[in-house]
Backbone as JSON, one array per atom type, in Angstrom:
{
  "sequence": "XXXXXXXXXXXXXXXXXXXXXXXXXXXXXXXXXXXXXXXXXXXXXXXXXXXXXXXXXXXXXXXXXXXXXXXXXXXXXXXXXXXXXXXXXXXXXXXXXXXXXXXXXXXXXXXXXXXXXXXXXXXXXXXXXXXXXXXXXXXXXXXXXXXXXXXXXXXXXXXXXXXXXXXXXXXXXXXXXXXXXXXXXXXXXXXXXXXXXXXXXXXXXXXXXXXXXXXXXXXXXXXXXXXXXXXXXXXXXXXXXXXXXXXXXXXXXXXXXXXXXXXXXXXXXXXXXXXX",
  "N": [[62.48, -151.61, 92.89], [63.99, -153.06, 90.13], [62.87, -153.01, 86.8], [61.56, -155.97, 85.21], [63.16, -157.56, 82.7], [62.07, -158.66, 79.56], [62.19, -160.99, 76.98], [61.95, -160.56, 73.33], [61.39, -162.83, 72.07], [60.07, -164.31, 73.91], [57.75, -162.59, 74.17], [56.56, -162.92, 71.63], [55.95, -165.49, 71.51], [54.04, -165.5, 73.62], [52.02, -163.88, 72.42], [51.36, -165.58, 70.18], [50.22, -167.57, 71.56], [48.12, -166.6, 72.9], [46.83, -164.61, 71.41], [46.75, -161.92, 72.18], [47.54, -158.28, 72.12], [50.86, -156.63, 71.61], [51.96, -155.09, 73.19], [50.36, -155.52, 75.53], [51.1, -158.17, 76.03], [53.86, -158.03, 76.56], [53.49, -156.52, 79.08], [52.08, -158.25, 80.71], [53.87, -160.16, 80.95], [56.01, -158.84, 82.29], [54.63, -158.19, 84.81], [54.23, -160.84, 85.53], [56.82, -161.54, 86.25], [58.3, -162.77, 84.2], [57.25, -165.37, 84.29], [55.79, -167.48, 82.1], [53.38, -169.15, 82.09], [51.99, -167.81, 84.25], [51.89, -165.39, 83.04], [49.99, -166.03, 81.13], [47.75, -166.43, 82.65], [47.18, -163.85, 83.68], [46.63, -162.26, 81.51], [44.3, -163.5, 80.88], [42.54, -163.13, 82.82], [42.39, -160.26, 82.8], [41.09, -160.06, 80.42], [38.62, -161.16, 81.28], [37.73, -159.29, 83.15], [37.85, -157.02, 81.49], [35.44, -157.72, 79.97], [33.47, -157.65, 81.88], [33.48, -155.13, 82.46], [32.37, -154.02, 79.92], [30.2, -155.11, 79.55], [27.47, -153.91, 79.51], [27.38, -152.37, 77.47], [25.89, -151.54, 74.31], [25.47, -154.14, 71.61], [24.92, -154.01, 68.46], [25.96, -154.85, 66.15], [27.71, -157.47, 64.32], [27.89, -161.07, 63.5], [26.7, -163.88, 61.7], [27.1, -167.32, 61.93], [27.25, -170.58, 60.33], [27.05, -174.23, 60.52], [27.58, -177.34, 58.89], [27.63, -180.61, 59.08], [26.8, -183.01, 58.0], [24.5, -184.25, 55.92], [22.2, -184.41, 57.56], [22.38, -182.92, 59.83], [22.58, -179.57, 61.33], [23.63, -176.35, 62.13], [23.57, -173.17, 63.73], [24.9, -169.98, 64.79], [24.51, -166.68, 66.36], [26.61, -164.1, 66.87], [27.27, -161.22, 68.43], [28.58, -157.9, 68.54], [30.09, -154.5, 69.16], [30.82, -152.7, 66.97], [30.88, -152.37, 63.28], [33.27, -152.69, 62.25], [34.64, -154.52, 63.97], [32.95, -156.57, 63.55], [33.7, -157.36, 60.95], [36.34, -158.24, 61.43], [38.98, -160.84, 61.3], [39.58, -162.45, 63.64], [37.38, -162.3, 64.99], [35.37, -163.42, 63.37], [36.33, -165.79, 62.94], [36.04, -167.21, 65.51], [33.27, -167.03, 65.62], [32.76, -168.92, 63.96], [33.93, -171.15, 65.01], [32.26, -171.3, 67.26], [29.73, -172.14, 65.91], [30.63, -174.56, 64.95], [31.18, -176.1, 67.18], [28.42, -176.03, 68.49], [27.27, -177.64, 66.52], [28.6, -180.05, 66.74], [28.24, -180.88, 69.35], [25.36, -180.87, 69.62], [23.95, -178.76, 70.3], [21.59, -176.38, 71.44], [21.0, -174.05, 72.75], [22.08, -170.64, 73.91], [23.16, -170.43, 76.46], [24.02, -173.08, 76.87], [25.85, -173.49, 75.24], [28.02, -171.72, 75.84], [28.55, -172.95, 78.33], [29.92, -175.09, 77.45], [32.87, -177.42, 77.37], [35.74, -176.74, 76.0], [39.03, -177.36, 74.87], [39.74, -177.84, 77.43], [38.94, -175.43, 78.8], [35.77, -173.37, 79.49], [33.69, -172.45, 76.86], [32.74, -169.81, 77.37], [34.93, -168.87, 78.97], [36.7, -168.53, 76.85], [35.42, -166.86, 75.09], [35.78, -164.41, 76.82], [38.23, -164.08, 76.65], [38.59, -163.3, 73.89], [37.21, -161.06, 73.97], [38.89, -159.52, 75.59], [41.19, -159.48, 73.98], [40.17, -158.03, 71.84], [38.65, -155.77, 72.65], [36.12, -155.08, 72.74], [32.54, -155.07, 73.8], [31.39, -158.3, 73.46], [28.93, -160.53, 72.58], [27.08, -163.61, 72.85], [24.75, -164.37, 70.86], [21.67, -165.72, 69.49], [21.33, -169.24, 69.38], [21.06, -171.99, 67.44], [19.96, -175.41, 66.42], [19.28, -178.01, 64.22], [18.05, -180.94, 63.2], [17.11, -183.72, 60.67], [16.25, -185.72, 58.02], [16.93, -184.42, 55.85], [19.02, -181.78, 55.6], [19.29, -178.09, 54.99], [21.24, -175.17, 54.59], [21.52, -171.45, 54.42], [23.54, -168.81, 54.18], [23.8, -165.33, 54.18], [25.33, -163.03, 52.16], [26.48, -160.7, 53.47], [26.7, -161.82, 56.05], [24.95, -161.31, 57.98], [22.54, -162.29, 58.19], [20.9, -165.48, 58.17], [19.58, -168.78, 57.29], [18.39, -171.89, 58.32], [16.89, -174.99, 57.44], [14.94, -177.98, 57.65], [14.13, -180.87, 56.02], [11.8, -183.67, 54.95], [12.65, -185.45, 53.48], [15.39, -186.04, 50.79], [16.06, -183.26, 49.1], [16.43, -181.31, 45.91], [19.29, -179.32, 45.63], [19.08, -176.63, 44.52], [16.38, -176.14, 45.04], [16.04, -176.56, 47.84], [17.88, -174.58, 48.6], [16.26, -172.31, 47.66], [14.07, -172.15, 49.24], [15.37, -171.72, 51.85], [16.51, -169.06, 51.22], [14.36, -167.64, 51.03], [13.17, -167.74, 53.61], [15.32, -166.52, 55.09], [14.75, -163.95, 53.63], [12.03, -163.39, 54.12], [11.36, -163.67, 56.78], [9.54, -165.76, 58.35], [7.62, -166.44, 61.1], [6.47, -168.85, 62.23], [5.87, -172.25, 61.21], [3.4, -173.04, 60.17], [0.0, -172.01, 60.61], [-0.83, -173.2, 62.77], [1.35, -173.46, 64.23], [1.98, -171.17, 65.38], [2.53, -169.27, 68.54], [-0.03, -169.32, 70.91], [-0.37, -167.07, 72.48], [0.6, -165.1, 70.62], [-1.2, -165.24, 68.68], [-3.46, -164.52, 70.13], [-2.87, -162.05, 70.94], [-2.85, -160.58, 68.15], [-5.31, -161.09, 67.4], [-6.82, -159.41, 69.28], [-5.8, -156.9, 68.65], [-6.61, -156.67, 65.95], [-9.34, -156.53, 66.54], [-9.64, -154.21, 68.06], [-9.02, -152.43, 66.47], [-10.81, -152.82, 64.3], [-13.26, -151.9, 65.65], [-12.35, -149.17, 66.24], [-12.42, -148.3, 63.69], [-15.15, -147.96, 63.39], [-16.58, -150.08, 62.79], [-19.85, -152.07, 62.59], [-20.97, -153.83, 65.45], [-22.01, -156.29, 64.96], [-20.55, -157.5, 62.83], [-17.93, -157.54, 63.53], [-16.57, -159.8, 64.58], [-16.47, -161.43, 62.16], [-14.79, -159.68, 60.64], [-12.44, -159.64, 62.26], [-11.69, -162.31, 61.91], [-10.96, -162.7, 59.55], [-8.7, -160.89, 59.28], [-7.09, -162.06, 60.79], [-6.67, -164.2, 59.39], [-5.23, -163.2, 57.29], [-2.89, -162.45, 58.5], [-1.71, -164.84, 59.04], [-1.01, -165.72, 56.53], [0.92, -163.83, 55.96], [2.77, -164.35, 57.71], [3.48, -167.03, 58.22], [5.46, -169.77, 57.17], [4.59, -171.85, 55.57], [2.49, -170.72, 54.04], [3.1, -168.35, 53.14], [3.41, -166.15, 50.38], [5.39, -167.34, 47.61], [8.72, -165.99, 47.45], [10.03, -165.72, 44.92], [8.13, -166.18, 43.18], [5.2, -164.88, 43.65], [2.69, -165.88, 42.92], [2.15, -168.28, 43.76], [2.14, -170.44, 46.91], [4.66, -170.8, 49.52], [4.34, -173.65, 50.27], [3.15, -174.64, 48.03], [4.8, -174.35, 46.0], [7.13, -176.08, 47.06], [5.73, -178.47, 46.69], [5.14, -178.55, 44.0], [7.63, -178.91, 43.07], [9.08, -181.12, 44.61], [7.04, -183.43, 45.17], [5.34, -184.63, 48.11], [7.37, -184.31, 49.89], [7.94, -182.73, 52.98], [8.53, -179.72, 54.89], [10.11, -179.96, 57.98], [11.17, -178.32, 59.94], [12.44, -175.19, 60.78], [14.74, -172.32, 60.9], [15.56, -168.94, 61.55], [18.3, -166.79, 61.64], [19.62, -163.96, 62.78], [21.45, -160.67, 62.71], [20.31, -158.4, 63.44], [17.75, -157.42, 65.96]],
  "CA": [[62.85, -152.84, 92.19], [64.03, -152.7, 88.71], [61.71, -153.53, 86.01], [61.93, -157.25, 84.78], [63.35, -157.47, 81.26], [61.51, -159.85, 79.15], [62.76, -161.24, 75.48], [61.12, -160.35, 72.24], [60.78, -164.26, 71.81], [58.79, -164.68, 74.78], [56.57, -161.63, 73.89], [56.04, -163.45, 70.32], [55.24, -166.63, 72.06], [52.88, -165.26, 74.35], [51.17, -163.5, 71.47], [50.95, -166.77, 69.47], [49.46, -168.33, 72.73], [46.83, -165.87, 73.6], [46.26, -163.59, 70.62], [46.83, -160.5, 72.56], [48.52, -157.34, 71.42], [52.25, -156.82, 71.79], [52.13, -154.29, 74.62], [49.49, -156.54, 76.53], [51.78, -159.4, 76.17], [55.01, -157.27, 77.26], [53.19, -155.89, 80.44], [51.94, -159.27, 81.44], [55.32, -160.88, 81.28], [56.73, -158.27, 83.24], [54.11, -158.46, 85.89], [54.45, -162.15, 85.88], [58.23, -161.6, 86.4], [58.88, -163.64, 83.24], [56.68, -166.56, 84.18], [54.94, -167.73, 80.95], [51.96, -169.42, 82.47], [51.53, -166.83, 85.06], [51.47, -164.22, 82.28], [48.62, -166.3, 80.37], [46.72, -166.2, 83.45], [47.34, -162.38, 83.62], [45.92, -161.75, 80.21], [43.04, -164.24, 80.73], [41.94, -162.4, 83.96], [42.26, -158.98, 82.2], [39.92, -160.22, 79.56], [37.21, -161.18, 82.02], [37.63, -157.84, 83.61], [37.06, -156.14, 80.48], [34.2, -158.4, 79.65], [32.54, -157.39, 82.88], [33.15, -153.64, 82.41], [31.88, -153.48, 78.92], [28.84, -156.01, 79.47], [26.24, -153.19, 79.37], [27.42, -151.55, 76.06], [25.15, -151.99, 73.17], [25.95, -154.69, 70.55], [24.1, -153.93, 67.45], [26.73, -155.35, 65.11], [27.9, -158.83, 64.54], [27.94, -161.85, 62.44], [26.1, -165.15, 61.78], [27.87, -168.48, 61.44], [26.43, -171.85, 60.31], [27.98, -175.18, 60.33], [26.62, -178.45, 58.41], [28.45, -181.65, 59.0], [26.48, -183.9, 56.99], [22.97, -183.86, 55.32], [21.04, -184.4, 58.37], [22.4, -182.11, 60.97], [23.2, -178.24, 61.06], [23.62, -175.41, 63.51], [23.78, -171.69, 63.38], [24.91, -168.95, 65.8], [24.76, -165.14, 66.14], [27.7, -163.46, 67.73], [27.19, -159.81, 68.48], [29.76, -156.66, 69.06], [29.64, -153.14, 69.12], [30.91, -152.16, 65.77], [30.93, -153.24, 62.16], [34.67, -152.8, 62.28], [35.03, -155.67, 64.68], [32.2, -157.88, 62.88], [34.6, -158.0, 60.11], [37.53, -158.9, 62.07], [39.24, -162.2, 61.29], [39.52, -163.26, 64.75], [35.9, -162.4, 65.43], [34.74, -164.29, 62.35], [36.94, -167.39, 63.16], [35.69, -167.32, 66.6], [32.06, -167.27, 65.36], [32.51, -170.31, 63.11], [34.05, -172.16, 66.05], [30.84, -171.62, 68.03], [28.84, -172.97, 65.04], [31.07, -176.0, 64.79], [30.82, -176.66, 68.49], [26.99, -176.28, 68.44], [26.83, -178.93, 65.53], [29.28, -181.42, 67.28], [27.5, -181.33, 70.67], [23.85, -180.89, 69.43], [23.45, -177.79, 71.44], [20.46, -175.31, 70.91], [20.94, -172.83, 73.39], [23.39, -169.82, 74.13], [23.6, -170.81, 77.83], [24.44, -174.63, 76.95], [27.05, -173.41, 74.28], [29.06, -171.03, 76.71], [29.08, -173.79, 79.31], [30.7, -176.3, 77.09], [34.3, -177.49, 77.75], [36.74, -176.56, 74.74], [40.37, -177.45, 75.08], [40.18, -177.53, 79.01], [38.2, -174.21, 79.38], [34.77, -173.14, 78.97], [33.49, -171.38, 75.86], [32.43, -168.46, 78.15], [36.34, -168.22, 79.07], [37.41, -168.36, 75.64], [34.82, -165.55, 74.83], [36.41, -163.29, 77.53], [39.7, -164.03, 75.94], [38.47, -162.57, 72.58], [36.75, -159.51, 74.42], [40.24, -158.93, 76.23], [42.08, -159.2, 72.96], [39.61, -156.99, 70.72], [38.42, -154.7, 73.55], [34.63, -154.58, 72.73], [31.62, -156.0, 74.29], [30.86, -159.23, 72.43], [27.89, -161.41, 73.22], [26.81, -164.84, 71.99], [23.04, -164.19, 70.55], [20.8, -166.73, 69.33], [22.04, -170.53, 68.9], [19.8, -173.04, 66.75], [20.36, -176.63, 65.94], [18.34, -178.66, 63.47], [18.4, -182.48, 62.79], [16.37, -184.11, 59.93], [16.51, -186.45, 56.82], [17.76, -183.59, 54.94], [18.9, -180.19, 56.24], [20.02, -177.33, 54.13], [21.47, -173.74, 55.26], [21.95, -170.32, 53.71], [24.26, -167.79, 54.71], [23.7, -164.19, 53.2], [26.74, -162.63, 51.62], [27.06, -159.8, 54.44], [27.0, -162.53, 57.23], [24.24, -160.8, 59.16], [21.3, -163.26, 58.46], [20.98, -166.97, 57.89], [18.52, -169.61, 57.45], [18.41, -173.35, 58.27], [15.72, -175.64, 57.16], [15.04, -179.23, 57.55], [13.03, -181.66, 54.99], [11.26, -184.89, 55.37], [13.57, -186.19, 52.47], [16.36, -185.32, 49.99], [15.41, -182.17, 48.24], [17.4, -180.76, 45.11], [19.97, -177.94, 46.28], [18.31, -175.53, 44.23], [14.74, -176.15, 45.83], [16.41, -176.12, 49.19], [18.23, -173.02, 48.64], [15.34, -171.22, 47.36], [13.29, -172.06, 50.37], [16.25, -171.2, 52.72], [16.56, -167.9, 51.03], [12.73, -167.15, 51.17], [13.09, -167.58, 55.04], [16.07, -165.42, 55.45], [14.09, -162.52, 53.35], [10.72, -163.13, 54.58], [11.3, -163.69, 58.37], [8.33, -166.12, 58.96], [7.42, -166.67, 62.57], [6.28, -170.32, 62.39], [5.85, -173.18, 59.94], [1.85, -173.23, 59.84], [-0.95, -171.32, 61.73], [-1.06, -174.32, 64.34], [2.34, -173.57, 65.03], [2.11, -169.86, 65.91], [2.11, -169.33, 69.94], [-1.29, -168.75, 71.19], [-0.2, -165.64, 73.05], [0.71, -163.97, 69.55], [-2.6, -165.34, 68.08], [-4.81, -163.8, 70.91], [-2.51, -160.53, 70.77], [-3.17, -160.32, 66.93], [-6.83, -161.23, 67.55], [-7.11, -158.3, 70.1], [-5.39, -155.7, 67.79], [-7.7, -156.63, 64.92], [-10.72, -156.19, 67.05], [-9.54, -152.76, 68.39], [-8.74, -151.84, 65.0], [-12.23, -152.72, 63.65], [-14.0, -151.11, 66.38], [-11.99, -147.83, 66.04], [-13.06, -147.82, 62.43], [-16.68, -147.94, 63.49], [-17.46, -151.25, 62.18], [-20.82, -152.52, 63.11], [-20.47, -154.91, 66.43], [-22.39, -157.73, 64.7], [-19.76, -157.96, 61.84], [-16.68, -157.38, 63.92], [-16.04, -161.08, 64.45], [-15.96, -161.63, 60.98], [-13.58, -158.97, 60.23], [-11.29, -160.18, 63.06], [-11.01, -163.58, 61.52], [-10.34, -162.4, 58.17], [-7.48, -160.01, 59.39], [-6.14, -162.9, 61.43], [-6.12, -165.05, 58.18], [-4.24, -162.46, 56.37], [-1.72, -162.32, 59.23], [-1.18, -166.19, 58.79], [-0.54, -165.96, 55.07], [2.11, -163.01, 55.93], [3.92, -164.72, 58.67], [3.64, -168.48, 58.45], [6.28, -170.17, 56.32], [3.88, -172.45, 54.37], [1.46, -170.01, 53.65], [3.49, -166.91, 52.56], [3.72, -166.16, 48.86], [7.0, -167.59, 47.61], [9.53, -164.84, 47.2], [10.49, -165.81, 43.76], [6.79, -166.21, 42.49], [4.02, -164.44, 44.77], [1.4, -166.53, 42.65], [2.35, -169.6, 44.55], [2.66, -170.04, 48.36], [5.82, -171.77, 49.56], [3.9, -174.73, 50.31], [2.67, -175.02, 46.66], [6.24, -174.33, 45.36], [7.65, -177.21, 47.4], [4.9, -179.67, 46.19], [5.59, -178.56, 42.59], [9.24, -179.35, 42.74], [9.35, -182.24, 45.3], [5.74, -183.76, 45.64], [5.26, -185.5, 49.27], [8.33, -183.8, 50.67], [7.64, -181.81, 53.9], [9.31, -178.9, 55.71], [9.9, -180.51, 59.25], [11.46, -177.28, 60.81], [13.18, -174.18, 60.32], [15.18, -171.52, 62.15], [16.27, -167.77, 60.92], [19.26, -166.13, 62.5], [19.92, -162.35, 62.41], [22.11, -159.85, 63.77], [19.2, -157.38, 63.97], [16.89, -158.05, 66.9]],
  "C": [[62.91, -152.34, 90.73], [63.23, -153.47, 87.95], [62.52, -154.9, 85.43], [62.08, -157.1, 83.26], [63.05, -158.9, 80.56], [62.15, -159.82, 77.44], [61.63, -161.01, 74.49], [60.47, -161.89, 71.89], [59.71, -164.51, 72.58], [57.48, -163.76, 74.48], [55.81, -162.45, 72.57], [55.3, -164.77, 70.69], [54.05, -166.47, 72.77], [51.87, -164.67, 73.52], [50.38, -164.64, 70.75], [49.9, -167.48, 70.21], [48.14, -167.72, 72.96], [46.17, -164.95, 72.43], [46.18, -162.03, 70.98], [47.73, -159.75, 72.1], [50.01, -157.39, 72.17], [52.4, -156.33, 73.15], [51.51, -154.97, 75.64], [50.37, -157.5, 76.98], [53.16, -159.08, 77.24], [54.62, -157.19, 78.71], [52.86, -157.28, 81.3], [53.15, -160.05, 81.8], [56.1, -160.31, 82.34], [56.16, -158.22, 84.74], [54.2, -159.74, 86.33], [55.86, -162.45, 86.27], [58.96, -162.82, 85.53], [58.31, -164.99, 83.37], [55.5, -166.8, 83.05], [53.54, -168.09, 81.42], [51.14, -168.53, 83.42], [50.93, -165.5, 84.15], [50.08, -164.48, 81.42], [47.58, -166.19, 81.28], [46.29, -164.79, 83.76], [46.19, -161.88, 82.66], [44.38, -162.34, 80.3], [41.97, -163.42, 81.72], [41.52, -161.11, 83.37], [41.1, -159.21, 81.37], [38.61, -160.43, 80.07], [36.9, -159.98, 82.81], [36.92, -156.84, 82.8], [35.63, -156.42, 79.89], [33.1, -157.76, 80.63], [32.07, -155.7, 82.68], [32.5, -153.02, 81.14], [30.5, -154.17, 78.75], [27.65, -154.94, 78.99], [26.41, -152.29, 78.02], [26.63, -152.26, 74.91], [26.12, -152.65, 72.26], [24.97, -154.89, 69.56], [24.69, -154.38, 66.09], [26.96, -156.77, 65.41], [27.91, -159.82, 63.3], [27.3, -163.23, 62.62], [26.98, -166.13, 61.22], [27.01, -169.74, 61.26], [27.58, -173.06, 60.04], [27.1, -176.76, 59.93], [27.81, -179.64, 58.3], [28.13, -182.63, 58.03], [25.16, -183.3, 56.42], [21.99, -183.9, 56.33], [21.18, -183.67, 59.73], [23.25, -180.61, 60.54], [22.98, -177.25, 62.13], [24.13, -174.15, 63.0], [23.93, -170.85, 64.66], [25.0, -167.48, 65.25], [25.69, -164.68, 67.21], [27.77, -161.74, 67.41], [28.37, -158.87, 69.0], [29.24, -155.49, 68.87], [29.79, -152.58, 67.59], [31.07, -152.91, 64.49], [32.34, -153.56, 61.75], [34.99, -154.24, 62.81], [34.02, -156.99, 64.13], [32.85, -158.2, 61.9], [36.05, -158.47, 60.38], [37.82, -160.31, 62.14], [39.05, -163.02, 62.5], [38.08, -163.43, 65.17], [35.26, -163.49, 64.47], [35.17, -165.76, 62.55], [36.23, -167.94, 64.44], [34.12, -167.85, 66.46], [32.01, -168.44, 64.67], [33.01, -171.29, 64.03], [32.99, -172.44, 66.92], [29.94, -172.3, 67.31], [29.19, -174.34, 65.1], [30.76, -176.69, 66.2], [29.34, -176.92, 68.63], [26.41, -177.27, 67.56], [27.38, -179.93, 66.2], [28.46, -181.78, 68.43], [26.04, -181.33, 70.68], [23.25, -179.73, 70.34], [22.79, -176.64, 70.75], [20.11, -174.11, 71.67], [22.1, -171.99, 73.64], [24.07, -170.41, 75.38], [24.48, -172.28, 77.76], [25.79, -174.51, 76.32], [28.16, -172.77, 75.01], [29.36, -172.04, 77.71], [30.11, -175.06, 78.89], [32.3, -176.35, 77.28], [34.92, -177.56, 76.09], [37.98, -176.64, 75.05], [40.65, -177.23, 76.66], [39.33, -176.09, 79.57], [36.88, -174.09, 78.9], [34.55, -172.24, 77.64], [33.33, -170.16, 76.42], [34.0, -167.88, 78.42], [37.1, -167.98, 77.83], [36.88, -166.93, 74.91], [35.43, -164.29, 75.44], [37.63, -163.32, 77.02], [39.6, -163.06, 74.74], [37.89, -161.16, 73.17], [37.99, -158.76, 74.99], [40.94, -158.63, 75.02], [41.38, -158.04, 72.1], [39.0, -155.8, 71.47], [36.8, -153.99, 73.33], [33.84, -155.66, 73.38], [31.29, -156.96, 73.28], [29.89, -160.28, 73.27], [27.41, -162.44, 72.13], [25.24, -164.61, 72.07], [22.38, -165.57, 70.47], [21.59, -168.11, 69.03], [20.88, -171.38, 68.31], [20.53, -174.17, 66.26], [19.31, -177.41, 65.34], [18.81, -179.98, 63.13], [16.93, -182.91, 61.78], [16.91, -185.16, 58.81], [17.49, -185.79, 55.98], [17.61, -182.31, 55.46], [19.52, -179.37, 55.15], [20.23, -176.08, 54.9], [21.84, -172.75, 54.09], [22.35, -169.33, 54.38], [24.31, -166.35, 54.0], [25.09, -163.6, 53.25], [27.44, -161.52, 52.82], [27.24, -160.48, 55.84], [26.05, -162.17, 58.42], [22.73, -161.47, 59.19], [21.59, -164.54, 57.86], [19.87, -167.74, 57.96], [18.77, -171.06, 57.52], [17.04, -173.88, 58.04], [16.01, -177.12, 57.14], [13.94, -179.8, 56.88], [13.02, -182.96, 55.49], [12.24, -185.86, 54.43], [14.53, -185.3, 51.69], [15.63, -184.34, 49.04], [16.67, -181.56, 47.2], [18.22, -179.41, 45.91], [19.38, -176.58, 45.94], [16.97, -175.08, 44.88], [15.26, -175.75, 47.14], [17.0, -174.89, 49.56], [17.28, -171.94, 48.47], [14.56, -171.06, 48.65], [14.04, -171.42, 51.62], [16.35, -169.64, 52.56], [15.45, -167.25, 51.29], [12.78, -166.81, 52.84], [13.92, -166.64, 55.33], [15.45, -164.09, 54.89], [12.82, -162.51, 53.96], [10.28, -163.24, 55.98], [9.93, -164.47, 58.8], [8.55, -166.62, 60.62], [7.32, -168.13, 62.96], [5.96, -170.96, 61.1], [4.28, -173.04, 59.28], [1.2, -172.36, 60.82], [-1.04, -171.99, 62.92], [0.03, -174.09, 65.11], [2.84, -172.18, 65.8], [1.69, -169.94, 67.31], [0.55, -168.89, 70.08], [-1.37, -167.57, 71.85], [-0.19, -164.82, 72.11], [-0.72, -163.86, 68.94], [-3.61, -164.49, 68.84], [-4.21, -162.15, 70.68], [-2.91, -160.02, 69.25], [-4.7, -160.01, 66.92], [-7.39, -159.74, 68.26], [-6.92, -156.86, 69.26], [-6.34, -155.45, 66.66], [-8.8, -156.14, 65.49], [-10.73, -154.58, 67.6], [-9.43, -152.01, 67.24], [-10.11, -151.67, 64.43], [-13.33, -151.85, 64.49], [-13.7, -149.57, 66.44], [-12.38, -147.31, 64.65], [-14.39, -147.79, 62.22], [-17.39, -149.03, 62.65], [-18.62, -151.74, 63.02], [-20.4, -153.9, 64.15], [-20.94, -156.23, 65.77], [-21.52, -158.33, 63.45], [-18.09, -157.9, 62.38], [-15.77, -158.71, 64.1], [-15.59, -161.51, 63.38], [-14.64, -160.89, 60.29], [-12.31, -159.28, 60.85], [-10.63, -161.37, 62.5], [-10.45, -163.39, 60.22], [-9.18, -161.75, 58.23], [-6.46, -161.1, 60.05], [-5.76, -164.02, 60.16], [-5.04, -164.42, 57.39], [-2.95, -162.48, 57.15], [-0.99, -163.82, 59.09], [-0.52, -166.17, 57.57], [0.78, -164.79, 55.32], [3.19, -163.58, 56.7], [4.03, -166.2, 58.84], [4.39, -168.89, 57.08], [5.4, -170.76, 54.92], [2.94, -171.77, 53.43], [1.87, -168.58, 52.86], [3.55, -167.29, 51.17], [5.31, -166.37, 48.7], [7.66, -166.29, 47.25], [9.99, -164.63, 45.54], [9.11, -165.93, 42.67], [5.52, -166.13, 43.23], [2.86, -165.3, 44.17], [1.03, -167.74, 43.4], [2.65, -169.29, 46.08], [3.9, -171.18, 48.41], [5.41, -173.07, 49.58], [3.65, -175.7, 48.85], [4.11, -175.22, 45.88], [6.99, -175.69, 45.74], [6.87, -178.5, 46.77], [5.09, -179.69, 44.77], [6.86, -179.23, 42.28], [9.33, -180.63, 43.29], [8.02, -182.89, 45.93], [6.15, -184.95, 46.97], [6.54, -185.19, 50.05], [8.0, -182.63, 51.72], [8.77, -181.04, 54.63], [9.09, -179.53, 57.06], [10.2, -179.38, 60.39], [12.36, -176.2, 60.04], [13.76, -173.11, 61.27], [15.74, -170.39, 61.05], [17.11, -167.13, 61.92], [19.52, -164.86, 61.99], [20.57, -161.52, 63.26], [21.03, -158.9, 64.36], [18.22, -158.06, 64.82], [15.71, -157.11, 66.88]]
}
């Protein structure tokens, strides 16, 4: 059977519709015998097949995107890929921003919920498969975070690999809010205060501190005191309010906030990073 001939105009139209490469569009149109809608489905199925084939490949690069519609809602996502070349690809970055916008619009706070959203008649997971088919790398949606509060702020580092979101109990000057968001991005706290650290994490740190004290030959009767001292140091290093403020280590983050905007509290925060 002779090969179906397709016009350059149809190939260009299919490229505009799907974003796929020139030869991929030509092959899809030939396989579809010139049927434009069928060619779109062929490309989409091909993207899903590529997604399955590449699913096991490591995704150690990527980008973070954040979206803030107003002063009370903010969202952020991590989109992962295989290479730094793709992490700088404009189609990849545009899709990452779309995901952040959708998370904000629909108040979504998990990757699974975001992937299941309907966007333009198809799920976000389907659109992700299209991107995988177009770019040819394993692309995965990593973390998704969403915050609400009387006042929210976000910081995205220039390399797009780390970002921070923070919610305050009241309006905060942009410089102060930005400084705290930058602190979160740089210092990676695991909780707001010691009371917010998961109990299993606390118990693990307590166990490590005890084993270390005993290995150092500390007398049994003072081990408990040593353990509590080391746990206190852990809280100072790992909880946001107790951490030394990165711009002035003589004061904690809590002290910095109080000195700038007395009475305002941090209600919640999130740190998003490509590194896992």
